[in-house]
Legacy VTK file of the C-alpha trace (Angstrom):
# vtk DataFile Version 3.0
C-alpha trace
ASCII
DATASET POLYDATA
POINTS 265 float
-26.006 -13.127 -2.704
-22.848 -15.052 -3.429
-19.407 -13.960 -2.168
-16.044 -15.183 -3.386
-13.342 -14.619 -0.789
-9.648 -15.066 -1.641
-7.146 -15.752 1.155
-3.883 -13.879 1.812
-2.233 -12.860 -1.475
1.550 -13.294 -1.163
4.178 -11.699 -3.406
4.497 -11.797 -7.183
3.208 -15.356 -7.425
0.111 -14.413 -5.479
-0.545 -11.508 -7.812
-0.084 -13.805 -10.813
-2.639 -16.216 -9.375
-5.062 -13.316 -8.939
-4.590 -12.280 -12.570
-4.821 -15.789 -13.947
-7.464 -17.396 -11.739
-9.894 -14.810 -10.360
-11.603 -14.210 -13.735
-12.006 -17.986 -14.206
-13.288 -18.489 -10.651
-15.805 -15.711 -11.137
-16.987 -17.290 -14.357
-17.367 -20.657 -12.618
-19.013 -19.542 -9.376
-20.756 -16.308 -10.452
-20.248 -14.290 -7.239
-21.841 -10.868 -6.868
-18.961 -9.651 -4.670
-15.309 -10.753 -4.724
-13.064 -9.958 -1.746
-9.336 -10.627 -1.335
-6.921 -10.153 1.551
-3.959 -8.217 0.126
-1.801 -7.503 3.176
1.146 -9.528 1.805
0.804 -8.680 -1.885
3.990 -6.664 -2.473
6.975 -8.430 -4.077
8.645 -8.663 -0.644
5.550 -10.372 0.771
4.694 -7.689 3.327
2.199 -4.873 2.949
0.442 -3.573 -0.140
1.309 -0.978 -2.788
-0.866 1.093 -5.089
-0.017 -0.825 -8.258
-0.937 -4.116 -6.581
-4.217 -2.736 -5.283
-5.148 -1.432 -8.729
-4.159 -4.726 -10.353
-6.362 -6.717 -7.992
-9.277 -4.437 -8.734
-8.746 -4.680 -12.499
-8.605 -8.498 -12.176
-12.114 -8.579 -10.727
-11.653 -8.053 -6.991
-14.236 -5.665 -5.504
-12.834 -5.192 -1.991
-9.301 -5.666 -0.612
-8.828 -6.351 3.094
-5.636 -6.112 5.148
-4.185 -7.285 8.476
-1.192 -6.947 10.773
1.071 -6.008 7.839
-1.240 -3.184 6.775
1.458 -0.579 7.421
4.533 -2.626 6.431
4.883 -0.759 3.142
4.937 3.002 3.946
3.504 3.768 0.500
0.061 2.811 1.795
-0.174 6.126 3.608
-0.160 7.881 0.232
-3.251 6.142 -1.147
-5.326 4.383 1.522
-7.543 7.383 2.228
-8.457 7.650 -1.467
-8.963 3.904 -2.006
-12.570 3.358 -1.022
-12.504 -0.421 -1.527
-9.332 -0.968 0.484
-9.987 -1.560 4.178
-7.634 -2.161 7.125
-8.492 -3.687 10.521
-11.119 -1.472 12.101
-9.758 -1.931 15.620
-6.403 -0.163 15.225
-6.247 2.105 18.289
-6.013 5.846 18.416
-7.598 8.749 16.604
-7.193 9.704 12.930
-6.077 6.230 11.819
-5.587 6.365 8.022
-8.168 4.593 5.908
-11.303 2.843 7.106
-12.187 -0.533 8.578
-15.273 -1.261 6.506
-16.992 -0.577 3.213
-20.523 -1.180 1.941
-21.244 -2.721 -1.469
-24.670 -2.130 -3.028
-25.491 -4.929 -5.468
-28.887 -4.537 -7.116
-30.259 -2.967 -3.965
-28.759 -5.531 -1.555
-26.239 -3.874 0.741
-23.267 -5.933 1.910
-21.014 -4.448 4.577
-17.458 -5.819 4.426
-15.657 -5.488 7.771
-12.016 -6.099 8.698
-10.864 -6.875 12.257
-7.604 -8.124 13.742
-7.267 -10.520 16.656
-4.996 -9.916 19.641
-3.705 -13.360 20.679
-0.026 -13.650 19.617
-0.396 -10.373 17.690
-0.221 -6.674 18.570
-2.609 -5.589 21.299
-5.143 -3.616 19.283
-8.505 -2.482 20.608
-10.929 -5.263 21.577
-12.318 -6.686 18.303
-15.323 -8.260 20.058
-16.518 -4.974 21.509
-15.582 -2.945 18.434
-17.409 -5.344 16.099
-20.549 -5.293 18.238
-20.640 -1.510 18.219
-19.849 -1.179 14.508
-22.482 -3.699 13.381
-25.067 -2.006 15.586
-24.230 1.399 14.104
-24.566 0.088 10.530
-27.862 -1.772 10.920
-29.786 0.801 8.904
-27.137 0.914 6.167
-26.479 -2.769 5.488
-28.522 -5.925 4.878
-25.683 -8.361 5.589
-22.204 -8.317 7.112
-19.053 -10.160 6.002
-16.022 -10.143 8.337
-12.389 -10.865 7.472
-11.051 -11.718 10.932
-7.253 -11.566 10.706
-5.883 -13.533 13.645
-3.290 -16.093 14.732
-5.129 -18.218 17.271
-7.786 -20.623 16.018
-9.566 -20.327 19.354
-9.895 -16.558 19.000
-11.271 -16.893 15.473
-13.928 -19.395 16.502
-14.782 -17.470 19.664
-15.288 -14.323 17.597
-17.501 -16.151 15.102
-19.637 -17.697 17.834
-19.855 -14.374 19.652
-21.031 -12.639 16.468
-23.300 -15.486 15.356
-26.600 -14.122 14.153
-25.201 -10.595 14.059
-23.064 -11.089 10.933
-23.509 -13.332 7.888
-19.959 -14.653 7.696
-16.647 -14.685 9.552
-13.654 -15.925 7.556
-10.224 -16.108 9.143
-6.985 -15.001 7.514
-3.305 -14.673 8.536
-2.106 -18.263 9.088
-1.912 -19.023 5.332
-3.123 -22.640 5.679
-6.664 -23.454 4.592
-8.579 -25.264 7.331
-11.127 -28.053 6.899
-13.851 -26.758 9.202
-16.214 -24.721 6.996
-19.600 -24.583 8.706
-22.657 -22.454 9.375
-22.956 -21.591 13.064
-26.487 -21.762 14.482
-27.871 -21.842 10.945
-26.941 -18.177 10.480
-23.235 -17.328 10.301
-20.813 -18.958 7.859
-17.383 -19.650 9.350
-13.985 -20.876 8.186
-11.005 -20.694 10.553
-8.613 -19.783 7.743
-9.214 -19.270 4.040
-5.623 -20.190 3.175
-3.011 -18.485 1.035
-2.798 -17.314 -2.555
0.803 -17.425 -3.712
3.820 -19.782 -3.628
2.644 -23.269 -2.684
5.967 -25.051 -2.241
7.666 -22.790 0.294
6.684 -22.183 3.906
3.688 -19.885 4.125
4.956 -18.399 0.873
8.542 -17.915 2.017
11.718 -19.748 0.913
12.075 -22.806 3.121
15.840 -22.589 3.761
15.752 -19.444 5.888
12.713 -20.649 7.821
14.308 -23.997 8.655
17.558 -22.292 9.670
15.623 -20.121 12.101
14.245 -23.237 13.790
17.679 -24.853 13.892
19.745 -21.976 15.282
17.140 -19.657 16.857
18.827 -16.637 15.289
17.024 -13.936 13.281
16.639 -14.753 9.611
15.510 -12.677 6.670
12.579 -14.384 4.996
12.240 -14.051 1.229
9.254 -14.873 -0.932
9.635 -18.156 -2.828
9.670 -16.934 -6.428
10.245 -20.360 -8.026
7.298 -22.188 -6.496
4.131 -23.403 -8.112
1.183 -21.185 -7.350
-1.923 -21.867 -5.310
-5.126 -19.893 -4.859
-7.279 -20.515 -1.783
-10.505 -19.077 -0.496
-14.181 -19.872 -0.171
-17.622 -19.321 -1.632
-20.416 -18.098 0.642
-24.127 -17.839 -0.174
-26.334 -15.435 1.776
-30.141 -15.390 1.873
-31.056 -11.848 0.874
-34.342 -11.988 2.800
-32.817 -12.891 6.171
-29.117 -11.986 5.809
-28.226 -15.470 7.050
-25.630 -17.645 5.347
-26.957 -20.748 3.606
-23.711 -22.253 2.271
-19.948 -22.053 2.635
-17.613 -24.026 0.384
-13.794 -23.919 0.415
-11.994 -23.187 -2.867
-8.437 -24.333 -3.638
-6.649 -24.631 -6.976
-3.039 -25.345 -7.854
-1.236 -24.071 -10.909
-0.209 -27.581 -11.972
-2.531 -30.090 -10.364
-2.412 -31.518 -6.849
0.310 -31.130 -4.200
LINES 1 266
265 0 1 2 3 4 5 6 7 8 9 10 11 12 13 14 15 16 17 18 19 20 21 22 23 24 25 26 27 28 29 30 31 32 33 34 35 36 37 38 39 40 41 42 43 44 45 46 47 48 49 50 51 52 53 54 55 56 57 58 59 60 61 62 63 64 65 66 67 68 69 70 71 72 73 74 75 76 77 78 79 80 81 82 83 84 85 86 87 88 89 90 91 92 93 94 95 96 97 98 99 100 101 102 103 104 105 106 107 108 109 110 111 112 113 114 115 116 117 118 119 120 121 122 123 124 125 126 127 128 129 130 131 132 133 134 135 136 137 138 139 140 141 142 143 144 145 146 147 148 149 150 151 152 153 154 155 156 157 158 159 160 161 162 163 164 165 166 167 168 169 170 171 172 173 174 175 176 177 178 179 180 181 182 183 184 185 186 187 188 189 190 191 192 193 194 195 196 197 198 199 200 201 202 203 204 205 206 207 208 209 210 211 212 213 214 215 216 217 218 219 220 221 222 223 224 225 226 227 228 229 230 231 232 233 234 235 236 237 238 239 240 241 242 243 244 245 246 247 248 249 250 251 252 253 254 255 256 257 258 259 260 261 262 263 264
């Protein structure tokens, strides 16, 4: 099985890159499942709305994952329970959390479980993702042949620790949230594909998708600043391709993907 994963989709430019590039990437790489992190896909660059979710699905995305901005757009509460291919971090605490933290895709009899977890270092203190992931994977063993994890976290150490901890239990752990694609794609112990961060899909010339002026001013004066999505930037689409052996459920290949709208940086 081949998976195409697309990193954090940011704002209108990110949605344009999904529309314009996902069909071409699918034609080039021929994935059986395409996953995208959509937690920043609204025009304001925070949260997700129903129109954006539907547009990603119509552009060829099969599953949309989220992260710490899952609830930033209140509209999500109106549609997350009915959107079976939209998943939020499984380890949000409490009972009756809207939505679900995983979904299972059946592709020609091969069952891929797509899981979403959020780290806790420098982010909100959710339930322990290590323990929650162990229990969830164990409970789904009879329902899935392979497991893909979008691990949404800030600290690189936490992402790698999670991947090593889950090595052999899941087929792939791909990090999201920091919006910068890392250069460390590998297969841990010959079983679990790992990439610290898949990168961002959206405005390439700003700062993590935001207009640079307000970000720089924040560093200069240490006062609160309102960040706005950079609408005038060139676009970039980042992610990775992962191959999984359907007999063993182990990853055999992971390859970063990055394309600019108009050539190189």
